[in-house]
C-alpha positions in Angstrom: 0.0 0.0 0.0 1.2 3.6 -0.7 2.6 5.8 2.2 -0.1 7.6 4.0 0.2 11.3 4.6 -1.5 13.9 6.6 -2.1 17.4 5.3 -1.0 20.4 7.3 -2.5 23.8 7.4 -0.2 25.2 4.6 -0.6 22.2 2.4 2.6 20.3 3.4 2.3 16.6 4.0 3.5 14.7 7.1 4.0 10.9 6.9 1.4 9.2 9.1 3.5 6.4 10.3 6.8 7.1 12.3 9.2 5.7 14.8 9.1 7.0 18.4 12.3 7.2 20.2 11.2 7.9 23.8 13.0 5.4 26.2 15.3 4.2 23.5 18.5 4.1 25.3 21.7 6.1 24.4 23.9 3.0 24.4 23.4 2.3 20.7 20.0 1.0 21.2 18.4 4.2 19.8 20.8 4.5 16.9 20.2 0.8 15.9 16.4 1.3 16.0 16.5 4.6 13.8 18.9 2.8 11.3 16.7 -0.3 11.0 13.6 2.1 10.5 15.2 4.1 7.8 16.4 1.0 5.9 12.9 -0.3 6.0 10.8 2.4 4.6 10.3 4.7 7.6 9.9 8.3 6.6 9.0 9.9 10.0 11.3 9.9 13.1 10.2 11.5 16.3 13.0 12.8 18.7 13.2 15.1 21.7 16.1 16.7 23.7 14.9 15.2 27.0 15.2 11.6 25.6 19.0 12.3 25.8 19.8 10.1 22.7 19.9 12.6 19.9 23.6 12.5 19.6 23.7 8.9 18.6 20.6 9.3 16.3 22.5 12.1 14.7 25.4 9.8 13.8 22.8 7.7 11.9 21.3 10.7 10.3 24.8 11.9 9.0 25.7 8.4 7.8 22.6 7.7 5.8 22.0 11.4 4.6 25.7 12.5 4.0 28.2 9.6 3.9 26.5 6.6 2.4 23.6 8.7 0.9 21.2 5.8 1.0 18.3 8.1 2.1 17.5 11.6 0.9 17.1 14.0 3.9 14.2 15.8 2.2 12.2 12.6 2.1 12.4 12.2 6.0 10.2 14.0 8.4 12.1 14.7 11.6 10.5 16.1 14.7 12.1 17.3 17.9 10.9 19.1 21.1 11.9 22.0 23.3 12.4 20.9 26.9 10.7 22.5 29.9 13.9 24.2 31.2 14.4 26.1 28.0 11.2 28.3 27.7 12.6 31.6 28.3 13.2 33.7 25.3 17.0 33.7 25.7 17.1 29.9 26.0 14.9 28.7 23.0 17.3 29.4 20.1 20.4 27.8 22.0 18.2 24.8 22.7 17.3 24.4 19.0 20.9 25.0 17.8 22.0 22.2 20.2 19.3 19.8 19.0 20.3 20.6 15.3 24.0 20.0 16.3 23.2 16.7 18.1 21.1 15.4 15.2 23.5 16.7 12.6 20.9 18.5 10.6 20.5 21.8 9.1 16.8 22.1 9.9 13.9 20.3 11.6 10.6 19.5 9.9 8.7 20.2 13.1 9.8 21.6 16.4 7.3 21.3 19.4 6.9 22.8 22.8 7.2 19.5 24.7 4.8 20.4 27.7 2.8 23.4 28.7 5.0 24.1 31.7 8.1 26.1 32.2 10.9 25.2 34.7 14.1 26.8 36.2 16.9 26.8 33.7 20.2 25.6 35.3 22.4 26.4 32.4 25.6 25.8 34.3 24.7 22.1 34.7 25.7 20.0 31.8 23.1 18.1 29.8 23.4 14.4 30.8 24.2 11.7 28.3 21.4 9.6 29.5 17.8 10.3 30.9 18.9 11.1 34.5 15.9 12.0 36.6 18.1 13.4 39.3 19.8 16.0 37.0 19.3 19.5 38.0 19.5 20.4 34.2 16.6 18.3 33.3 14.5 18.2 36.4 15.4 21.2 38.7 14.2 20.7 42.3 15.2 22.4 45.6 15.7 18.8 47.0 15.1 15.4 45.8 11.7 15.2 47.8 10.4 18.6 46.4 8.2 19.4 43.4 9.9 20.6 40.1 10.9 24.3 40.3 8.6 26.1 37.8 8.9 29.6 36.5 6.3 31.9 35.0 7.0 32.1 31.3 4.0 33.0 29.2 3.3 30.8 26.1 3.6 33.7 24.0 7.2 34.5 25.0 8.3 31.1 23.9 6.1 30.9 20.8 7.6 34.3 19.4 11.0 32.6 19.6 9.7 29.6 17.8 8.3 31.9 15.1 11.7 33.5 14.6 13.3 30.1 14.2 10.5 29.3 11.6 11.1 32.6 9.6 14.9 31.7 9.6 14.2 28.3 8.1 15.8 26.4 10.9 12.4 24.7 11.5 9.8 24.2 8.8 6.8 23.8 11.2 6.3 24.6 14.8 3.8 23.1 17.2 2.7 21.8 20.6 2.7 18.6 22.7 0.4 17.7 25.6 -1.6 21.0 25.2 -5.3 21.1 26.0 -8.0 22.7 24.0 -7.9 25.7 26.3 -4.1 26.0 26.1 -4.0 25.6 22.4 -6.8 28.4 22.1 -4.4 30.6 24.1 -1.6 30.0 21.6 -3.9 30.6 18.6 -5.0 34.0 20.1 -1.5 35.5 19.5 0.2 33.2 17.0 1.4 34.8 13.8 2.4 31.3 12.7 -0.1 28.8 13.6 0.7 25.4 15.3 0.9 22.8 12.8 0.5 19.9 15.2 -0.3 18.8 18.7 1.4 15.6 19.9 -0.7 13.7 22.6 -1.2 10.4 24.1 -3.9 8.6 22.0 -5.2 5.0 22.0 -8.6 3.4 22.5 -8.3 3.9 26.2 -7.7 7.7 25.7 -9.4 8.5 22.3 -8.8 12.3 22.7 -12.0 12.9 20.8 -12.3 16.4 21.9 -8.7 17.5 21.0 -9.1 15.6 17.7 -12.3 17.4 16.8 -10.7 20.7 17.8 -7.6 20.1 15.8 -9.6 19.3 12.8 -11.6 22.5 13.2 -8.3 24.6 13.4 -6.2 22.7 10.9 -3.9 21.4 13.7 -2.7 17.9 12.9 -2.7 15.4 15.7 0.2 13.0 16.4 -0.5 10.0 18.6 2.3 8.9 21.1 2.1 5.8 23.2 -0.5 4.3 20.7 0.1 0.8 22.3 -0.7 2.1 25.8 3.0 2.1 26.9 3.1 -1.4 28.6 6.1 -0.5 30.6 4.3 2.6 32.3 1.1 0.9 33.6 0.0 1.2 37.2 -0.8 -1.9 39.3 -4.5 -1.4 39.2 -4.8 -0.8 35.4 -5.6 -3.5 32.8 -3.1 -3.5 30.0 -4.7 -2.2 26.8 -2.7 -4.8 24.8 -4.5 -7.5 26.9 -7.9 -6.2 26.4 -10.3 -9.0 25.2 -12.2 -6.7 22.8 -8.8 -5.8 21.1 -7.8 -9.5 20.9 -11.2 -10.2 19.2 -10.7 -7.6 16.6 -7.1 -8.7 16.0 -8.2 -12.4 15.6 -10.7 -11.3 13.0 -7.9 -9.7 10.8 -5.2 -12.4 11.8 -3.1 -9.4 13.2 -1.3 -8.7 16.4 -3.0 -6.4 18.8 -0.1 -3.9 18.2 -1.1 -3.7 14.4 -4.7 -3.1 15.2 -3.9 -0.1 17.5 -1.6 1.4 14.9 -4.0 0.9 12.1 -6.7 2.6 14.3 -4.6 5.7 14.5 -3.9 5.7 10.8 -7.6 5.4 9.8 -8.7 8.2 12.0 -6.2 10.4 10.3 -3.6 11.1 13.1 0.1 10.2 12.7 1.4 7.5 14.9 4.8 6.9 16.4 5.2 3.6 18.0 8.4 3.0 19.7 10.4 -0.3 19.3 14.0 -1.2 19.5 13.6 -4.7 18.2 14.3 -5.0 14.5 11.6 -7.5 13.9 8.9 -5.3 15.6 10.1 -2.2 14.0 9.5 -3.8 10.6 6.3 -5.5 11.3 4.8 -2.5 13.0 5.0 -0.8 9.8 4.5 -3.5 7.2 1.7 -5.3 9.1 -0.2 -2.2 9.9 -0.2 -0.7 6.5 -1.3 -3.7 4.4 -4.7 -4.0 5.5 -7.9 -1.8 6.5 -10.3 -1.9 9.4 -13.8 -1.8 8.8 -15.7 1.4 9.9 -17.6 -0.8 12.4 -14.3 -1.9 14.0 -12.9 1.6 13.9 -15.9 2.8 15.8 -15.6 -0.1 18.3 -11.9 0.9 19.0 -13.1 4.4 19.4 -15.6 3.6 22.0 -14.0 1.2 24.3 -15.6 2.9 27.2 -12.3 3.2 29.3 -10.5 6.5 30.2 -7.0 6.0 31.2 -3.8 8.0 30.7 -0.6 5.9 30.9 1.7 8.8 30.7 0.9 11.3 33.5 4.1 12.8 35.1 2.0 14.9 37.4 2.9 13.0 40.7 6.7 12.6 40.1 6.9 16.3 39.0 4.5 17.5 41.6 2.7 19.6 38.9 -0.9 19.0 37.7 -0.2 18.2 34.0 -3.6 17.5 32.8 -7.3 18.5 33.7 -7.8 14.9 34.8 -4.5 14.6 36.7 -4.4 13.9 40.4 -1.4 14.8 42.7 
């Protein structure tokens, strides 16, 4: 089947299927995953500064784009994200330039504000080479048992700097991640360059219908992260999405794995989807076995109405910050 694309507000197209790199370790694991993906037809790679693996991913990008030239850079959609400690206007540009340096790129296709919160910038502390939750550069706290130290940085201050980067051509699109409808409306109220996308957790246990409908009404594309329900982030009292009997019933009907059904669901509701895997076989099958069939309208509707509301990725408690309207501290 041909590559599927989503259309952005200005007519540009974003490949709907991509590779997520969250939790891919910076010990060669992330690099291997990205290389396998690019060698097997992936055209969308999702990155972020906080994942602390961009340097090794950059080595792969340089190798395939510039050294071996097996893949054309312009054919690949690459997203990265601005971390919470770099929201003040003086920190936004340096953060992007560091990301471009790490990824060995001249531009990003999409640069997102990772979370709608701003934290203290401890610029004298070095960025760690792995995701270190005790790092004062990444997670500033007065002490280990205290909440994250926040600062008051209006969305507009950060957005204006992103618009400058967009005007310079360093980023082709700018957008949001984990923003609610209300927060997105605030950005739209002053944006000269509109957000191209909002990346959010999305799967049948959190179908995000309100944000999807709102995005469609404003030409803001939705990207689904953790489309498989993040099996390694589930609480003790939560039934795993991948074990849901209704999901298995649908998977059996199509002779597919549950993961393929969940990915296909996202593709058919028109959102881009970035499942993470570091296993070569799964990286390949996630794409091939999710793109070579279609769900019936009835089954898409069933997946969209599982009747469960659960957010697997809510850092409110560890951060000591209410991140979502449905969060509890």
